[in-house]
N, CA, C and O atoms as a GROMACS GRO file, in nm:
protein
  608
    1MET      N    1   9.124  12.113  10.826
    1MET     CA    2   9.199  11.999  10.778
    1MET      C    3   9.258  11.928  10.900
    1MET      O    4   9.345  11.981  10.969
    2SER      N    5   9.209  11.810  10.924
    2SER     CA    6   9.252  11.734  11.041
    2SER      C    7   9.296  11.595  11.002
    2SER      O    8   9.239  11.534  10.912
    3LYS      N    9   9.398  11.543  11.071
    3LYS     CA   10   9.442  11.407  11.044
    3LYS      C   11   9.333  11.307  11.075
    3LYS      O   12   9.337  11.194  11.025
    4TYR      N   13   9.237  11.345  11.157
    4TYR     CA   14   9.129  11.255  11.193
    4TYR      C   15   9.026  11.240  11.080
    4TYR      O   16   8.943  11.150  11.084
    5ASP      N   17   9.033  11.328  10.982
    5ASP     CA   18   8.940  11.322  10.869
    5ASP      C   19   8.992  11.235  10.755
    5ASP      O   20   8.918  11.208  10.661
    6ILE      N   21   9.116  11.192  10.762
    6ILE     CA   22   9.176  11.118  10.651
    6ILE      C   23   9.137  10.970  10.663
    6ILE      O   24   9.164  10.907  10.764
    7PRO      N   25   9.074  10.916  10.558
    7PRO     CA   26   9.036  10.774  10.564
    7PRO      C   27   9.159  10.684  10.559
    7PRO      O   28   9.262  10.720  10.503
    8LYS      N   29   9.146  10.567  10.618
    8LYS     CA   30   9.257  10.470  10.617
    8LYS      C   31   9.250  10.377  10.496
    8LYS      O   32   9.339  10.295  10.474
    9SER      N   33   9.144  10.390  10.418
    9SER     CA   34   9.127  10.305  10.300
    9SER      C   35   9.221  10.349  10.188
    9SER      O   36   9.291  10.450  10.200
   10LYS      N   37   9.223  10.274  10.081
   10LYS     CA   38   9.308  10.304   9.966
   10LYS      C   39   9.232  10.396   9.870
   10LYS      O   40   9.110  10.407   9.877
   11GLY      N   41   9.306  10.460   9.780
   11GLY     CA   42   9.241  10.546   9.682
   11GLY      C   43   9.334  10.652   9.625
   11GLY      O   44   9.456  10.638   9.623
   12TYR      N   45   9.271  10.758   9.578
   12TYR     CA   46   9.342  10.870   9.516
   12TYR      C   47   9.323  10.994   9.602
   12TYR      O   48   9.232  11.000   9.684
   13TYR      N   49   9.411  11.092   9.583
   13TYR     CA   50   9.400  11.216   9.660
   13TYR      C   51   9.443  11.334   9.576
   13TYR      O   52   9.517  11.321   9.478
   14VAL      N   53   9.394  11.450   9.616
   14VAL     CA   54   9.430  11.578   9.555
   14VAL      C   55   9.480  11.667   9.668
   14VAL      O   56   9.410  11.688   9.767
   15LEU      N   57   9.600  11.720   9.652
   15LEU     CA   58   9.654  11.816   9.749
   15LEU      C   59   9.645  11.955   9.690
   15LEU      O   60   9.678  11.976   9.573
   16PHE      N   61   9.601  12.051   9.770
   16PHE     CA   62   9.603  12.191   9.732
   16PHE      C   63   9.720  12.253   9.808
   16PHE      O   64   9.724  12.251   9.931
   17ILE      N   65   9.812  12.308   9.734
   17ILE     CA   66   9.939  12.354   9.792
   17ILE      C   67   9.958  12.502   9.765
   17ILE      O   68   9.941  12.549   9.652
   18ASN      N   69   9.992  12.576   9.870
   18ASN     CA   70  10.024  12.718   9.854
   18ASN      C   71  10.176  12.733   9.853
   18ASN      O   72  10.245  12.692   9.946
   19VAL      N   73  10.226  12.793   9.746
   19VAL     CA   74  10.368  12.825   9.735
   19VAL      C   75  10.379  12.976   9.754
   19VAL      O   76  10.342  13.053   9.666
   20GLY      N   77  10.431  13.017   9.870
   20GLY     CA   78  10.438  13.159   9.904
   20GLY      C   79  10.555  13.232   9.841
   20GLY      O   80  10.552  13.354   9.824
   21LYS      N   81  10.659  13.157   9.808
   21LYS     CA   82  10.781  13.216   9.752
   21LYS      C   83  10.835  13.120   9.647
   21LYS      O   84  10.828  12.999   9.664
   22ALA      N   85  10.890  13.175   9.538
   22ALA     CA   86  10.945  13.091   9.431
   22ALA      C   87  11.042  12.988   9.488
   22ALA      O   88  11.116  13.014   9.582
   23CYS      N   89  11.040  12.871   9.427
   23CYS     CA   90  11.120  12.759   9.476
   23CYS      C   91  11.180  12.685   9.357
   23CYS      O   92  11.110  12.655   9.260
   24ARG      N   93  11.307  12.656   9.365
   24ARG     CA   94  11.373  12.576   9.262
   24ARG      C   95  11.414  12.444   9.326
   24ARG      O   96  11.485  12.443   9.427
   25ILE      N   97  11.369  12.333   9.267
   25ILE     CA   98  11.402  12.204   9.325
   25ILE      C   99  11.476  12.117   9.224
   25ILE      O  100  11.457  12.128   9.103
   26THR      N  101  11.560  12.032   9.277
   26THR     CA  102  11.630  11.932   9.197
   26THR      C  103  11.601  11.798   9.263
   26THR      O  104  11.632  11.779   9.381
   27THR      N  105  11.543  11.704   9.189
   27THR     CA  106  11.507  11.574   9.244
   27THR      C  107  11.628  11.481   9.246
   27THR      O  108  11.734  11.515   9.193
   28ARG      N  109  11.611  11.366   9.306
   28ARG     CA  110  11.723  11.270   9.316
   28ARG      C  111  11.769  11.221   9.180
   28ARG      O  112  11.883  11.178   9.165
   29SER      N  113  11.680  11.227   9.079
   29SER     CA  114  11.719  11.186   8.944
   29SER      C  115  11.782  11.300   8.866
   29SER      O  116  11.823  11.282   8.751
   30GLY      N  117  11.789  11.419   8.928
   30GLY     CA  118  11.851  11.534   8.863
   30GLY      C  119  11.755  11.625   8.789
   30GLY      O  120  11.798  11.726   8.732
   31LYS      N  121  11.626  11.592   8.787
   31LYS     CA  122  11.528  11.681   8.722
   31LYS      C  123  11.519  11.810   8.800
   31LYS      O  124  11.521  11.811   8.924
   32LYS      N  125  11.509  11.921   8.725
   32LYS     CA  126  11.499  12.053   8.788
   32LYS      C  127  11.363  12.113   8.757
   32LYS      O  128  11.313  12.103   8.645
   33PHE      N  129  11.304  12.175   8.858
   33PHE     CA  130  11.174  12.240   8.842
   33PHE      C  131  11.180  12.377   8.908
   33PHE      O  132  11.227  12.391   9.020
   34ASN      N  133  11.132  12.479   8.835
   34ASN     CA  134  11.118  12.613   8.890
   34ASN      C  135  10.970  12.633   8.922
   34ASN      O  136  10.886  12.628   8.832
   35ILE      N  137  10.939  12.655   9.048
   35ILE     CA  138  10.801  12.666   9.093
   35ILE      C  139  10.776  12.810   9.137
   35ILE      O  140  10.840  12.860   9.230
   36LYS      N  141  10.683  12.877   9.068
   36LYS     CA  142  10.653  13.016   9.103
   36LYS      C  143  10.547  13.021   9.214
   36LYS      O  144  10.478  12.921   9.238
   37PRO      N  145  10.533  13.135   9.280
   37PRO     CA  146  10.433  13.147   9.387
   37PRO      C  147  10.291  13.130   9.333
   37PRO      O  148  10.262  13.165   9.219
   38GLY      N  149  10.204  13.076   9.417
   38GLY     CA  150  10.064  13.058   9.381
   38GLY      C  151  10.007  12.930   9.439
   38GLY      O  152  10.069  12.864   9.523
   39ILE      N  153   9.889  12.895   9.392
   39ILE     CA  154   9.818  12.775   9.436
   39ILE      C  155   9.841  12.665   9.333
   39ILE      O  156   9.831  12.687   9.213
   40TYR      N  157   9.872  12.547   9.383
   40TYR     CA  158   9.897  12.431   9.297
   40TYR      C  159   9.805  12.316   9.338
   40TYR      O  160   9.763  12.305   9.453
   41VAL      N  161   9.777  12.231   9.241
   41VAL     CA  162   9.703  12.108   9.264
   41VAL      C  163   9.799  11.993   9.235
   41VAL      O  164   9.862  11.989   9.129
   42TYR      N  165   9.811  11.901   9.330
   42TYR     CA  166   9.894  11.782   9.311
   42TYR      C  167   9.806  11.658   9.321
   42TYR      O  168   9.722  11.647   9.410
   43LEU      N  169   9.825  11.565   9.228
   43LEU     CA  170   9.745  11.443   9.221
   43LEU      C  171   9.829  11.324   9.261
   43LEU      O  172   9.944  11.311   9.218
   44GLY      N  173   9.772  11.238   9.344
   44GLY     CA  174   9.846  11.120   9.387
   44GLY      C  175   9.756  11.001   9.413
   44GLY      O  176   9.634  11.012   9.411
   45SER      N  177   9.819  10.888   9.435
   45SER     CA  178   9.746  10.765   9.467
   45SER      C  179   9.807  10.701   9.590
   45SER      O  180   9.925  10.721   9.621
   46ALA      N  181   9.725  10.624   9.660
   46ALA     CA  182   9.770  10.560   9.784
   46ALA      C  183   9.711  10.420   9.791
   46ALA      O  184   9.608  10.397   9.855
   47PHE      N  185   9.778  10.327   9.725
   47PHE     CA  186   9.731  10.189   9.725
   47PHE      C  187   9.823  10.097   9.805
   47PHE      O  188   9.803   9.976   9.808
   48GLY      N  189   9.923  10.155   9.869
   48GLY     CA  190  10.015  10.076   9.950
   48GLY      C  191   9.965  10.059  10.092
   48GLY      O  192   9.852  10.095  10.125
   49ARG      N  193  10.051  10.005  10.176
   49ARG     CA  194  10.018   9.982  10.316
   49ARG      C  195   9.983  10.114  10.384
   49ARG      O  196  10.056  10.212  10.371
   50GLY      N  197   9.874  10.116  10.456
   50GLY     CA  198   9.833  10.238  10.527
   50GLY      C  199   9.741  10.328  10.447
   50GLY      O  200   9.678  10.417  10.503
   51GLY      N  201   9.731  10.305  10.316
   51GLY     CA  202   9.637  10.378  10.232
   51GLY      C  203   9.650  10.529  10.236
   51GLY      O  204   9.760  10.583  10.252
   52LEU      N  205   9.536  10.595  10.221
   52LEU     CA  206   9.531  10.741  10.213
   52LEU      C  207   9.585  10.808  10.339
   52LEU      O  208   9.657  10.908  10.332
   53TYR      N  209   9.551  10.752  10.454
   53TYR     CA  210   9.596  10.812  10.580
   53TYR      C  211   9.748  10.820  10.586
   53TYR      O  212   9.805  10.927  10.612
   54SER      N  213   9.813  10.709  10.561
   54SER     CA  214   9.960  10.707  10.570
   54SER      C  215  10.025  10.799  10.467
   54SER      O  216  10.121  10.869  10.499
   55ARG      N  217   9.973  10.799  10.344
   55ARG     CA  218  10.034  10.880  10.240
   55ARG      C  219  10.017  11.029  10.268
   55ARG      O  220  10.113  11.106  10.257
   56ILE      N  221   9.896  11.070  10.303
   56ILE     CA  222   9.873  11.213  10.327
   56ILE      C  223   9.947  11.260  10.452
   56ILE      O  224  10.003  11.369  10.453
   57MET      N  225   9.948  11.178  10.556
   57MET     CA  226  10.024  11.215  10.676
   57MET      C  227  10.173  11.229  10.644
   57MET      O  228  10.240  11.316  10.699
   58ARG      N  229  10.224  11.146  10.558
   58ARG     CA  230  10.364  11.156  10.516
   58ARG      C  231  10.388  11.291  10.448
   58ARG      O  232  10.487  11.359  10.475
   59HIS      N  233  10.296  11.328  10.359
   59HIS     CA  234  10.311  11.456  10.290
   59HIS      C  235  10.303  11.574  10.388
   59HIS      O  236  10.370  11.675  10.368
   60LEU      N  237  10.223  11.561  10.492
   60LEU     CA  238  10.207  11.670  10.588
   60LEU      C  239  10.329  11.686  10.679
   60LEU      O  240  10.351  11.794  10.734
   61ARG      N  241  10.407  11.580  10.697
   61ARG     CA  242  10.528  11.588  10.780
   61ARG      C  243  10.635  11.671  10.708
   61ARG      O  244  10.655  11.658  10.588
   62LYS      N  245  10.702  11.755  10.783
   62LYS     CA  246  10.811  11.835  10.725
   62LYS      C  247  10.938  11.752  10.711
   62LYS      O  248  11.013  11.770  10.615
   63ARG      N  249  10.963  11.663  10.806
   63ARG     CA  250  11.086  11.583  10.802
   63ARG      C  251  11.052  11.444  10.750
   63ARG      O  252  10.969  11.373  10.807
   64LYS      N  253  11.119  11.407  10.642
   64LYS     CA  254  11.098  11.276  10.581
   64LYS      C  255  11.211  11.248  10.484
   64LYS      O  256  11.281  11.340  10.441
   65LYS      N  257  11.227  11.124  10.449
   65LYS     CA  258  11.324  11.088  10.346
   65LYS      C  259  11.266  11.137  10.212
   65LYS      O  260  11.150  11.112  10.182
   66LEU      N  261  11.347  11.205  10.134
   66LEU     CA  262  11.301  11.258  10.006
   66LEU      C  263  11.300  11.146   9.902
   66LEU      O  264  11.402  11.083   9.874
   67PHE      N  265  11.182  11.122   9.847
   67PHE     CA  266  11.165  11.013   9.751
   67PHE      C  267  11.091  11.060   9.626
   67PHE      O  268  11.145  11.055   9.516
   68TRP      N  269  10.967  11.106   9.644
   68TRP     CA  270  10.886  11.152   9.531
   68TRP      C  271  10.916  11.299   9.501
   68TRP      O  272  10.967  11.372   9.586
   69HIS      N  273  10.882  11.341   9.379
   69HIS     CA  274  10.900  11.482   9.341
   69HIS      C  275  10.832  11.574   9.442
   69HIS      O  276  10.888  11.677   9.480
   70ILE      N  277  10.712  11.537   9.485
   70ILE     CA  278  10.637  11.622   9.577
   70ILE      C  279  10.712  11.641   9.710
   70ILE      O  280  10.699  11.745   9.773
   71ASP      N  281  10.789  11.542   9.751
   71ASP     CA  282  10.868  11.555   9.875
   71ASP      C  283  10.964  11.673   9.866
   71ASP      O  284  10.980  11.749   9.962
   72TYR      N  285  11.026  11.689   9.751
   72TYR     CA  286  11.123  11.798   9.731
   72TYR      C  287  11.052  11.933   9.736
   72TYR      O  288  11.104  12.028   9.796
   73LEU      N  289  10.936  11.942   9.673
   73LEU     CA  290  10.862  12.068   9.675
   73LEU      C  291  10.818  12.103   9.817
   73LEU      O  292  10.830  12.218   9.859
   74LEU      N  293  10.769  12.006   9.890
   74LEU     CA  294  10.716  12.033  10.024
   74LEU      C  295  10.823  12.069  10.126
   74LEU      O  296  10.790  12.114  10.236
   75THR      N  297  10.950  12.050  10.092
   75THR     CA  298  11.057  12.092  10.184
   75THR      C  299  11.098  12.237  10.163
   75THR      O  300  11.174  12.292  10.243
   76CYS      N  301  11.050  12.300  10.056
   76CYS     CA  302  11.082  12.442  10.032
   76CYS      C  303  11.016  12.529  10.139
   76CYS      O  304  10.908  12.497  10.189
   77LYS      N  305  11.083  12.639  10.172
   77LYS     CA  306  11.025  12.735  10.266
   77LYS      C  307  10.901  12.797  10.202
   77LYS      O  308  10.894  12.814  10.080
   78GLN      N  309  10.805  12.831  10.285
   78GLN     CA  310  10.681  12.895  10.243
   78GLN      C  311  10.600  12.809  10.146
   78GLN      O  312  10.527  12.862  10.062
   79VAL      N  313  10.612  12.678  10.157
   79VAL     CA  314  10.529  12.585  10.080
   79VAL      C  315  10.451  12.501  10.180
   79VAL      O  316  10.510  12.439  10.268
   80GLU      N  317  10.318  12.500  10.165
   80GLU     CA  318  10.238  12.422  10.258
   80GLU      C  319  10.113  12.365  10.191
   80GLU      O  320  10.057  12.424  10.099
   81ILE      N  321  10.074  12.249  10.240
   81ILE     CA  322   9.947  12.189  10.197
   81ILE      C  323   9.838  12.263  10.273
   81ILE      O  324   9.840  12.268  10.396
   82ILE      N  325   9.742  12.320  10.200
   82ILE     CA  326   9.636  12.395  10.267
   82ILE      C  327   9.504  12.318  10.272
   82ILE      O  328   9.416  12.352  10.350
   83GLU      N  329   9.492  12.218  10.189
   83GLU     CA  330   9.370  12.136  10.191
   83GLU      C  331   9.395  12.011  10.108
   83GLU      O  332   9.490  12.004  10.031
   84TYR      N  333   9.308  11.914  10.124
   84TYR     CA  334   9.317  11.792  10.043
   84TYR      C  335   9.178  11.734  10.022
   84TYR      O  336   9.086  11.760  10.100
   85LEU      N  337   9.164  11.657   9.917
   85LEU     CA  338   9.044  11.578   9.890
   85LEU      C  339   9.088  11.434   9.875
   85LEU      O  340   9.199  11.408   9.828
   86THR      N  341   9.003  11.341   9.914
   86THR     CA  342   9.034  11.200   9.896
   86THR      C  343   8.923  11.131   9.818
   86THR      O  344   8.806  11.170   9.826
   87ILE      N  345   8.961  11.030   9.743
   87ILE     CA  346   8.866  10.948   9.667
   87ILE      C  347   8.896  10.803   9.706
   87ILE      O  348   8.999  10.747   9.667
   88GLU      N  349   8.806  10.745   9.782
   88GLU     CA  350   8.828  10.608   9.830
   88GLU      C  351   8.784  10.507   9.725
   88GLU      O  352   8.673  10.516   9.673
   89CYS      N  353   8.871  10.413   9.694
   89CYS     CA  354   8.835  10.305   9.602
   89CYS      C  355   8.948  10.203   9.598
   89CYS      O  356   9.061  10.233   9.634
   90SER      N  357   8.915  10.084   9.553
   90SER     CA  358   9.020   9.984   9.534
   90SER      C  359   9.069   9.997   9.390
   90SER      O  360   8.992  10.032   9.301
   91LYS      N  361   9.194   9.968   9.368
   91LYS     CA  362   9.260   9.994   9.241
   91LYS      C  363   9.188   9.934   9.120
   91LYS      O  364   9.180   9.998   9.015
   92ASN      N  365   9.135   9.815   9.134
   92ASN     CA  366   9.072   9.750   9.019
   92ASN      C  367   8.922   9.774   9.011
   92ASN      O  368   8.855   9.717   8.926
   93LYS      N  369   8.867   9.858   9.100
   93LYS     CA  370   8.723   9.881   9.100
   93LYS      C  371   8.685  10.026   9.071
   93LYS      O  372   8.569  10.064   9.091
   94CYS      N  373   8.778  10.106   9.025
   94CYS     CA  374   8.743  10.243   8.989
   94CYS      C  375   8.836  10.291   8.878
   94CYS      O  376   8.938  10.228   8.849
   95ILE      N  377   8.801  10.402   8.818
   95ILE     CA  378   8.887  10.457   8.713
   95ILE      C  379   9.015  10.511   8.776
   95ILE      O  380   9.022  10.530   8.898
   96ASP      N  381   9.114  10.536   8.695
   96ASP     CA  382   9.240  10.595   8.742
   96ASP      C  383   9.218  10.746   8.752
   96ASP      O  384   9.243  10.821   8.658
   97TYR      N  385   9.170  10.789   8.869
   97TYR     CA  386   9.141  10.931   8.890
   97TYR      C  387   9.264  11.018   8.874
   97TYR      O  388   9.254  11.132   8.827
   98GLU      N  389   9.378  10.968   8.911
   98GLU     CA  390   9.502  11.044   8.900
   98GLU      C  391   9.525  11.087   8.755
   98GLU      O  392   9.549  11.204   8.727
   99SER      N  393   9.517  10.992   8.663
   99SER     CA  394   9.537  11.022   8.521
   99SER      C  395   9.418  11.097   8.462
   99SER      O  396   9.436  11.187   8.380
  100PHE      N  397   9.298  11.061   8.503
  100PHE     CA  398   9.178  11.128   8.451
  100PHE      C  399   9.181  11.277   8.483
  100PHE      O  400   9.160  11.360   8.395
  101ILE      N  401   9.208  11.311   8.608
  101ILE     CA  402   9.213  11.452   8.647
  101ILE      C  403   9.332  11.520   8.580
  101ILE      O  404   9.320  11.634   8.535
  102SER      N  405   9.446  11.452   8.573
  102SER     CA  406   9.565  11.509   8.509
  102SER      C  407   9.536  11.548   8.365
  102SER      O  408   9.568  11.659   8.323
  103ARG      N  409   9.477  11.459   8.292
  103ARG     CA  410   9.449  11.487   8.149
  103ARG      C  411   9.346  11.596   8.132
  103ARG      O  412   9.351  11.672   8.036
  104THR      N  413   9.253  11.606   8.225
  104THR     CA  414   9.152  11.713   8.221
  104THR      C  415   9.217  11.847   8.254
  104THR      O  416   9.192  11.946   8.186
  105LEU      N  417   9.299  11.852   8.359
  105LEU     CA  418   9.361  11.978   8.402
  105LEU      C  419   9.465  12.030   8.305
  105LEU      O  420   9.491  12.150   8.301
  106THR      N  421   9.525  11.942   8.225
  106THR     CA  422   9.628  11.984   8.130
  106THR      C  423   9.576  12.092   8.037
  106THR      O  424   9.652  12.178   7.992
  107ASN      N  425   9.447  12.090   8.007
  107ASN     CA  426   9.386  12.190   7.918
  107ASN      C  427   9.333  12.311   7.992
  107ASN      O  428   9.289  12.407   7.929
  108MET      N  429   9.336  12.309   8.125
  108MET     CA  430   9.276  12.418   8.203
  108MET      C  431   9.378  12.500   8.281
  108MET      O  432   9.366  12.622   8.291
  109PHE      N  433   9.478  12.432   8.336
  109PHE     CA  434   9.579  12.497   8.418
  109PHE      C  435   9.716  12.471   8.360
  109PHE      O  436   9.732  12.393   8.266
  110GLU      N  437   9.815  12.537   8.415
  110GLU     CA  438   9.952  12.522   8.367
  110GLU      C  439  10.017  12.399   8.430
  110GLU      O  440  10.044  12.397   8.551
  111PRO      N  441  10.043  12.295   8.349
  111PRO     CA  442  10.109  12.177   8.405
  111PRO      C  443  10.258  12.204   8.427
  111PRO      O  444  10.322  12.272   8.347
  112ILE      N  445  10.311  12.149   8.534
  112ILE     CA  446  10.456  12.153   8.556
  112ILE      C  447  10.507  12.024   8.494
  112ILE      O  448  10.510  11.918   8.557
  113LYS      N  449  10.547  12.034   8.368
  113LYS     CA  450  10.576  11.917   8.284
  113LYS      C  451  10.672  11.817   8.350
  113LYS      O  452  10.781  11.853   8.394
  114GLY      N  453  10.628  11.692   8.354
  114GLY     CA  454  10.710  11.583   8.405
  114GLY      C  455  10.711  11.568   8.556
  114GLY      O  456  10.781  11.482   8.609
  115PHE      N  457  10.634  11.651   8.627
  115PHE     CA  458  10.637  11.648   8.773
  115PHE      C  459  10.546  11.538   8.826
  115PHE      O  460  10.424  11.540   8.803
  116GLY      N  461  10.604  11.443   8.896
  116GLY     CA  462  10.527  11.343   8.969
  116GLY      C  463  10.458  11.238   8.886
  116GLY      O  464  10.373  11.165   8.939
  117CYS      N  465  10.491  11.227   8.759
  117CYS     CA  466  10.416  11.134   8.673
  117CYS      C  467  10.506  11.037   8.598
  117CYS      O  468  10.467  10.985   8.493
  118SER      N  469  10.624  11.011   8.650
  118SER     CA  470  10.715  10.921   8.578
  118SER      C  471  10.659  10.779   8.566
  118SER      O  472  10.699  10.705   8.476
  119ASP      N  473  10.568  10.742   8.655
  119ASP     CA  474  10.506  10.610   8.647
  119ASP      C  475  10.390  10.606   8.548
  119ASP      O  476  10.334  10.500   8.522
  120LYS      N  477  10.352  10.723   8.494
  120LYS     CA  478  10.241  10.732   8.400
  120LYS      C  479  10.283  10.818   8.282
  120LYS      O  480  10.252  10.938   8.278
  121PRO      N  481  10.353  10.759   8.184
  121PRO     CA  482  10.412  10.837   8.074
  121PRO      C  483  10.311  10.910   7.985
  121PRO      O  484  10.349  11.004   7.915
  122LYS      N  485  10.184  10.870   7.987
  122LYS     CA  486  10.084  10.941   7.906
  122LYS      C  487  10.036  11.069   7.972
  122LYS      O  488   9.974  11.154   7.908
  123ASP      N  489  10.065  11.085   8.101
  123ASP     CA  490  10.026  11.206   8.173
  123ASP      C  491  10.134  11.313   8.155
  123ASP      O  492  10.253  11.282   8.158
  124THR      N  493  10.092  11.437   8.136
  124THR     CA  494  10.185  11.548   8.122
  124THR      C  495  10.248  11.584   8.256
  124THR      O  496  10.368  11.612   8.264
  125SER      N  497  10.166  11.582   8.361
  125SER     CA  498  10.211  11.620   8.494
  125SER      C  499  10.111  11.574   8.598
  125SER      O  500   9.997  11.540   8.565
  126HIS      N  501  10.154  11.572   8.724
  126HIS     CA  502  10.062  11.552   8.835
  126HIS      C  503  10.064  11.674   8.927
  126HIS      O  504  10.009  11.670   9.037
  127LEU      N  505  10.129  11.784   8.881
  127LEU     CA  506  10.130  11.911   8.953
  127LEU      C  507  10.090  12.021   8.856
  127LEU      O  508  10.145  12.034   8.746
  128PHE      N  509   9.991  12.101   8.898
  128PHE     CA  510   9.937  12.206   8.812
  128PHE      C  511   9.929  12.338   8.887
  128PHE      O  512   9.884  12.345   9.001
  129TYR      N  513   9.976  12.443   8.819
  129TYR     CA  514   9.964  12.579   8.872
  129TYR      C  515   9.825  12.629   8.836
  129TYR      O  516   9.787  12.629   8.719
  130CYS      N  517   9.749  12.672   8.937
  130CYS     CA  518   9.613  12.719   8.905
  130CYS      C  519   9.589  12.862   8.952
  130CYS      O  520   9.475  12.900   8.979
  131GLY      N  521   9.693  12.941   8.961
  131GLY     CA  522   9.677  13.083   8.990
  131GLY      C  523   9.681  13.113   9.139
  131GLY      O  524   9.753  13.049   9.215
  132ARG      N  525   9.603  13.211   9.179
  132ARG     CA  526   9.606  13.258   9.318
  132ARG      C  527   9.477  13.226   9.394
  132ARG      O  528   9.469  13.253   9.514
  133SER      N  529   9.378  13.170   9.326
  133SER     CA  530   9.248  13.148   9.391
  133SER      C  531   9.228  13.002   9.431
  133SER      O  532   9.206  12.916   9.346
  134MET      N  533   9.237  12.976   9.559
  134MET     CA  534   9.212  12.841   9.611
  134MET      C  535   9.069  12.799   9.579
  134MET      O  536   9.045  12.684   9.541
  135HIS      N  537   8.975  12.890   9.595
  135HIS     CA  538   8.834  12.860   9.569
  135HIS      C  539   8.814  12.812   9.425
  135HIS      O  540   8.744  12.714   9.400
  136ARG      N  541   8.876  12.882   9.331
  136ARG     CA  542   8.863  12.845   9.189
  136ARG      C  543   8.920  12.705   9.165
  136ARG      O  544   8.860  12.623   9.096
  137CYS      N  545   9.036  12.679   9.221
  137CYS     CA  546   9.101  12.548   9.204
  137CYS      C  547   9.013  12.436   9.258
  137CYS      O  548   8.986  12.338   9.190
  138LYS      N  549   8.969  12.453   9.382
  138LYS     CA  550   8.892  12.347   9.447
  138LYS      C  551   8.757  12.325   9.378
  138LYS      O  552   8.716  12.211   9.359
  139SER      N  553   8.690  12.433   9.342
  139SER     CA  554   8.558  12.415   9.279
  139SER      C  555   8.571  12.346   9.144
  139SER      O  556   8.483  12.268   9.106
  140LEU      N  557   8.678  12.372   9.071
  140LEU     CA  558   8.698  12.305   8.943
  140LEU      C  559   8.723  12.155   8.963
  140LEU      O  560   8.667  12.073   8.890
  141ILE      N  561   8.806  12.120   9.059
  141ILE     CA  562   8.832  11.978   9.088
  141ILE      C  563   8.702  11.910   9.130
  141ILE      O  564   8.672  11.799   9.086
  142GLU      N  565   8.624  11.975   9.215
  142GLU     CA  566   8.497  11.916   9.260
  142GLU      C  567   8.402  11.895   9.143
  142GLU      O  568   8.330  11.795   9.139
  143LYS      N  569   8.400  11.989   9.047
  143LYS     CA  570   8.314  11.972   8.928
  143LYS      C  571   8.360  11.853   8.845
  143LYS      O  572   8.279  11.773   8.798
  144ILE      N  573   8.491  11.840   8.827
  144ILE     CA  574   8.545  11.728   8.750
  144ILE      C  575   8.505  11.596   8.816
  144ILE      O  576   8.460  11.504   8.748
  145LEU      N  577   8.520  11.588   8.946
  145LEU     CA  578   8.487  11.466   9.018
  145LEU      C  579   8.337  11.439   9.021
  145LEU      O  580   8.295  11.324   9.018
  146ALA      N  581   8.256  11.544   9.028
  146ALA     CA  582   8.111  11.527   9.027
  146ALA      C  583   8.065  11.462   8.897
  146ALA      O  584   7.968  11.386   8.896
  147ASN      N  585   8.135  11.491   8.788
  147ASN     CA  586   8.098  11.433   8.658
  147ASN      C  587   8.138  11.287   8.646
  147ASN      O  588   8.102  11.222   8.548
  148THR      N  589   8.212  11.234   8.743
  148THR     CA  590   8.253  11.093   8.738
  148THR      C  591   8.179  11.010   8.842
  148THR      O  592   8.202  10.890   8.853
  149ASN      N  593   8.089  11.072   8.917
  149ASN     CA  594   8.014  11.005   9.024
  149ASN      C  595   8.104  10.950   9.134
  149ASN      O  596   8.071  10.850   9.198
  150SER      N  597   8.218  11.014   9.156
  150SER     CA  598   8.308  10.967   9.262
  150SER      C  599   8.255  11.012   9.397
  150SER      O  600   8.180  11.109   9.407
  151LYS      N  601   8.296  10.940   9.500
  151LYS     CA  602   8.258  10.976   9.637
  151LYS      C  603   8.376  11.046   9.702
  151LYS      O  604   8.481  10.985   9.725
  152LEU      N  605   8.358  11.174   9.733
  152LEU     CA  606   8.465  11.250   9.800
  152LEU      C  607   8.460  11.225   9.948
  152LEU      O  608   8.541  11.280  10.023
   0.00000   0.00000   0.00000
């Protein structure tokens, strides 16, 4: 996983996160989340200035202004991004992969209800607990994306 591999274009991304120790977070809006140890999948979009590169690099930094739910999780001890996937596309020329994957994963993995999806009320979550197997998590996401003809 290298910063040189991150495209500068806009699109969607999937973060694979290892939580080594239980973490309790409280967001700026007062929402509380209890996060147990294991592998998680986080879904996001990057259509602002700097695109995927800027957004993923922000997530990889330990020091940052806390804004999104994911920022609070990533500041916990023993929490790290171990891999990521990107889907390059312009907002009006592709499906909403963030919601598509979210709705698919809701039936497969344990959603952390209300996490990271306040801008998309039809989504249950944008963070999913998928157990202890990184390989299982990643291969499932890749299968979902392969069925949509997306370019990883």
